[in-house]
N, C-alpha and C positions, 0 to 999 in steps of 0.2 A: 808300176813296181814292179821290175823283173825278175824272172825264174830266181836268178842268184841272188837277189835283195828280199826274196819272201819271208813274211815273218808269219810264225804262229805262234799262241798265247797256250799259256797252261794255266788252269784256274782249280787249284787245290780247293776242294770243299769235302774232304774226308773226313774232318774231325767231327767228335761226337759233342762240342762244345760244353763241356760240364761245367766250365764256370760260368755259363749265361743261365742256367739253373733252369731248362724247359724240359719239358717232356719228348720233345724232338730236337736234333741239330739244329742249330739256330740258323744255319742257312738256308732251311726249308720252312723257318715263319714267314708267314705272309704279312707285310706292311706297305698300305698304301696301293692294294690292288696287285702286287706281284711278290713272290717270294725274295728272300735276300739275294739268292743265288741267280734268280732271274736277272733283278736288278742289274747286278755285278755283270754277268755274263752278257747281258743284251747290249750294255754299253761297249764292252770287250768288242764285240763281233760286229758294234756299228762303227767301229773305226776305219775308215778305208786302207790304213796301212796294214791292217791284220788280215792273212788270208786263211785263216783257219785255226781252231783251236782244240784244245781238249780240257774236258771237266773230270775232276778225280772226285768219285764219289765214295760214301765209306762200303763198307760190305754189304752187300744184301739189296743197296739202292737201285742199279742199274736199271732192274726191271721193275721198279714202281711207276704206276700209271702218272704221277706227279712229273718224274724226271724224265719219262718219254716226253710227256706232251710238251712240257720244256724245250728239249731237245728238239722236236719236228717242227715248234713253233718258232724257233730263234734260227734253226736251218732253213725253213722256208721265208721266213721275213729277210734274210740277210743274204740268202742264196751262196753260202760258204759252208764246207765240212765243220761238223761241228760234233767229236766224238765222245765218248765216255770212257774212262779206267777205273777200276776197282783201286782201293788205295791202299798204303800198306800200314803198319803199326805207326808209323811216324810222318811227320809231315816231307820229311825229307826223303824218304822211302816212297813216299806217293809220288812226288816230285820226279822221281827218278822211272818211277813205273810210267808216267806220261809222256816222258821224253820219248820213251820207244813206240810211241804211238804217231809221234810225228814224222811225216815223210823225210827222207834221206836227203832232197833236195835243197830243204828249207834251211836259210843261213841264220836267222834271229829268233829268239823264244823271248817272248815276254810273259813273267811269271808274275800273278796278280791275285791277291788272298780272296776267295769269296764274300769273305766279312767285310771286305772294303769297297762299298756300292758307292761312295760318294767323290771317288777319282774322277778328275778331268782328263779329256782327252789329250787337252794343252800340256798336262803333266807326262803322260804317257808319252807323248810326241817329243818332249825335251829329253826325258831318259833315254827313248830309241837313238835319238839324234847322238847323244853323249856317249852309249854303248858304240856306236858305228864309228866314232871316233878313237873310242880306249877298248873296245871288244865286250865289257864289262861295266854297268852303270846301274845304280841304285838312286832310292831318293830320299830323305831326310829333312828334318824340321830341327830346329834350335831349343834349346831348352829354356823354359820361362821361368821353373820353380826352382827353389834353393833345391839343392841335392845333397842327402848328408849320406854316409855311410852309418848303419845302426847294429845295434846288438840285440840279438831275442832276449825278451825278457821270460820265456816258458808260456805267456800268453799270446793267442795268435792276434790279437787286435793292439797289444802294446809292445814297443821297443824302446832302448836306450840308443841314445846318439854317441856314436864313435866319433864321429869327425865329421866335417863338412866338404864336400868335394867344389872343386873349379868346375865351372859348365863351360869354360872356354875350350873349344875346339870338341866339345861333345854335340852328338846328333841323336836324334830318335829315328829310327829307319824305319821307311815304309815300304811298301811295295805300292805299282809297278816297278820289278826289277828287269832290266834286260840285258840278255848275254848271246856272244855268238852260241849258235846250237851244240858244233862241236867242243867248243871251250867246256861248257856247262855239264855236256855228256863225260868229258873227261875226269871233270872235278868230281863229279857224283862217283863214276867210278873208284877215283883213290879215296874217297871217304868210305864208300863199301868194302876196299879191302882192307883200309886201316880199322875198322869199326869205329870211326869218328862219327859222332852226330851233331850238325849244327843248328842254330836257332834261324839261318835263313842261307838263301844260296848264296848270297854274296859272301859270306863267311867260308864257305866250301870253295870260293874262288880266290879268298885272300890266303887259304891254306895252302892251295895250290901254287901259291906262289907271286899271282899273277895282280899287276896293277888294277884297283876297283875305284872308278869314279861316282860321286855322288853328285847330286843337282838338289835342289831348293825343294820340299815337297808343299803339301796343302794341309793346314791345320784340321781341315773339314774330312783331311782323308782317315780318320779314325777306324780302328778294326773293330768292330761289333764284338766285343767278347764279355761283358757283364750286362746283368736284367737294366741297369738303367740306361744302357747304350741304346735299347731298342726303341726308349721313350725318345733320345736326342735325335734317333735316327727317323722315327715317325714325324719328328717336331720340324725337321728340314725336309723331308720328302715331302711335305704336305701343307708349309708355309706358303703362303701367296701362290696357290695352285700348282704345286710342286714345283716350284722353279729352286732349281738344287743350289744355284747361283746364289740365290737372294738371301740365302741365310748366313752369307758373309765368308766364302771361300775367297782367300787370300792369295794373291799370286806377285811374285816379287817382280819390282819395275825396271830392275836390271839384273842381270845375273853377275852375282858377286857383290852388288852392289850393296847401300846402307841399308837395314832394314826398313825399309819405307814399303809399304803395303798400298795397293787398290783395291776395292772391289769391282769385279769384274763379271757379268754373266755369260756365259756360253751359248751360243746358238744351238749347239746341240743338245745342251740341257732343257733350251726352252721349247724346243721341239717335241723332248722325251716328256717334260710334265704337263706339255698342252694335253697329249695323248693318254696319258694316265692320272689325271688327277681324279678321274671320276670313272667307277664302274657301275653299269645297270643292268639289270637282267631284262631280256626283250623277247617277244613272241612273234612269229610270223606264221603265217598260213599261206599253203600253196595247193594251188588244184589244175589239173591238165587232164584234158580228156581226146582221143584222136581215133579217127573213124579206122576200120580194117580193110585190106584189100590184099587179092591174089597177087604175087609178083612181087611183095613187100617183103622186106625181114622185119621181124618180130624183136627189136632191141630193148630191153629193159634193164634200167642201172648199168651200161653198158656190155651187158649180157646179150648173147645173138640167143634167144629161145627158140627151140625148133616149132615149127606151127606151119601149116598150110597158108596162113595169111599173115602178112604185118602190118604196121602201123604207116598209116598216109602220113605225110607232112613234110615242109621245105626242108627239114633238118631229116636226120634219122628217126624222129617224130617218138625219143625215146621220152615218155609221159613223166616216168619216176624223176628223171631228171631234171625233167622241165617244173615238176612241183615243188623239189627241193631248191631250184632256183629261185623259185617266184618265192618261196618260204622266207630263205635268206634275206632276198631283197627287200620283202615286206617288212621284216623287223627291222632292218637298217632303214626305212624309207629311200629306198633307192630306185623306186620305180617297178616295171615288170620285167620280164624275160624280153617281152619285144621291143621294148625301149633299147636294151643292150644290143640285140641281135635282130633285126627287123627283118620280116620274113619276106619283104620284098627285093633284100639285100642279097645278090649271089654269091657273095662270097660264104654264104653258110648254108648254100643249097648242099644237102645230103652231109653237112656237119655231123661229126659225131657229137652227140650232146653231154657225154662224158667231159669230154673237151671242152665244151661251153663252160658247164658247171665248175670247172677247175678254172676258168680265166676270171669267171666271176668272183671265184673266191680269192683270185690273187690280188684283186681289190677289196672287196669285203673283209679279207682277213687281216688286212692291214688294222681295222678298227674295231673288231670283234673276234670273239673265240666260241667256238662251238660248244656249247654244254650239251644238247642232245636234240638226236631228230626222231620225230616219229612218224612213218610213211605207210601208208595202206595202197594196195593196187587191188582194184576191182574187176575183176575178169571171169566171163563163164569158161573159156578157155583161149590158150591153151594152159595145162597144169602149172602153176609156178613154184611151187613149195620147192622142187627139187636145186633151185636156181637163186634162192633168195641169199644164201650165205654168200655166193660169188657176187651179187648185186651190192650185199653189205661191205665186202672188201674193196669192192671199186669206188662205191662212194666215199667210203673213208680215207683210201688213199688221193681220192680229188680234192678231199678237201683237209687234208693231213691232219687227221684227227683217231684217235684210237679207234677199232672197230666196235667196241662196247657202247658207242655214242651214237649209234645208226641203228636204230629198229624199223624193219620193214616187215609187213604183213601182208596177206593176199587173202582174199574172201571174193566168193562167188555171189553174181547177183540173182541167184536161184532162178535165173531161165524169165527174170523179170526186165521187161523194157527192150530199148536198144542196145544194151550190155547183155541181157541175157540173153539174146538172139546173136550173139557174138560178133554185133556190128562194130564194135571199139573197145577201147579199155580204158579206164581212169585211173589217175591217181591222185591222191589227199597227201601232205606234208605239214605238219606243224613243226617249228625249227623255234628252239629255244637257245638265246645268244647271250653272251656277255658282253655288252657294248662298250669299249674302252674309251676316253676322251670326254669333253664338254658335253653335255645330252639337253 
C-alpha cells in the first residue's frame, strides 16, 4: 500500500460501560486470556491493510500498567505504531480527539468499537473497499425481529404498543466504519461547531451531505453492552479451541444477493485461536558464569561497569543477559543460549548480549509474556549497586516490558572461592512467564 493510500484505525475505548454493570469499564474485562480491548486491537493491528492505530482511553487510564503493557505488546508484535489518546465526554468527541493523533499523510481511517472484538478481517476489507469507491462506508445487518413503536407505561420494564413498523429498508449499523480522513475531520468539525451530537460517525457524514455506502455486516459482530453479552462472547471465543468462526459467523454468498449465507472459517481467526486458547504460567531458571581478565570490558545488563578487569567470552560475556536468556528459553523449553548463538559461530564474536536477548524475545514473545524476572549477580568486585537501575531499564526495553517486572540484586561471595578472589562473575535468573497457546 502506498503512502497516499495509507490506512489508520481509531479504536474508541473511552466509555465507562455503565450498562455492563461491572466494577471496571467493559473493555478491560478479561475473557479467554485477554481483555476485550486487546482482542479487538490485536485483530485490527494484525490487518495488513492497517498501518497504525489510535486507542482512545478513559481519563486517567493512559498511565495504567495494563494499558502500557497492552500497547507495548501489540506494537512489538505487529511492528506498527500504536498510540493512545484520552477521550472526551462523548464517543463523538473521543473520535475527534483521536483523529488529531493520526499523521497528516494518511488517507483513510477505520473507526471500530473496542467492544466489538468478533469482527472479521473480511468484513473490514469489504467496508474499506466500499469506502474507496464512495469516500465513506459503514456496515450493517437486516432486522429479523418484528419492530414496534411503543408508549411508556411509567414502569421501566413495561410498555404499550403504539404501532408495528416495517422492517423493509432498515438496518442495524455496526462498526468498522471507514472514511476518507479529511472528509471525517470536516464532518467532526462541522458537528462540533454546530453543537450536534450523533450516535455514530456515519451520521456526521450524512449530516454533512455526503453519500454514505453500507455493506452487509456480520451477525456475530455484536457490541458487548449488557452483562449477558460477556457470557455470549466467552462462549464464542472458547468454543472449539477459541475458533471464532466456528461459532457461526454468517457471510453473504454474493453482495446484494438473496439472504442466503454460508459458514466460513477465517485463517486469521484460526491462527489467533490456536495461539490463545490456553494460557499457563511457566518458570525457567538461568545461570551463567564467566572469568575476568585485564584488557576486557565488564558489561552487565548492557551497562559497561568501570573495572580494571572485564569478563571473558565469545560475545561481550554479559553474564546477566546470558542468564536471562537461558531462563526465558528454559521456561518455554526452547533450548539454551548455545543452541541459538553457537560460540563457534563468528557472527557472534564480541556481540552485544543485550541485542541477543532482544533477538530471543522477538521469537519467545510471540508465544509468551513476561510476568517477572528475579536476577542475582554474584561478584566480589566491582561494586555493582550504582548500576543496577540502568541494567533494569536496559533489560525491560529489550523485553518490551515495564521495568517493575525486572528485579536485579547484587551480592558478594564474601571472599570465598574463585568468585571471592575476583576471578569471575556469576549470574542467576528465575523467569516467570505466561505461555500462550496449546501447551
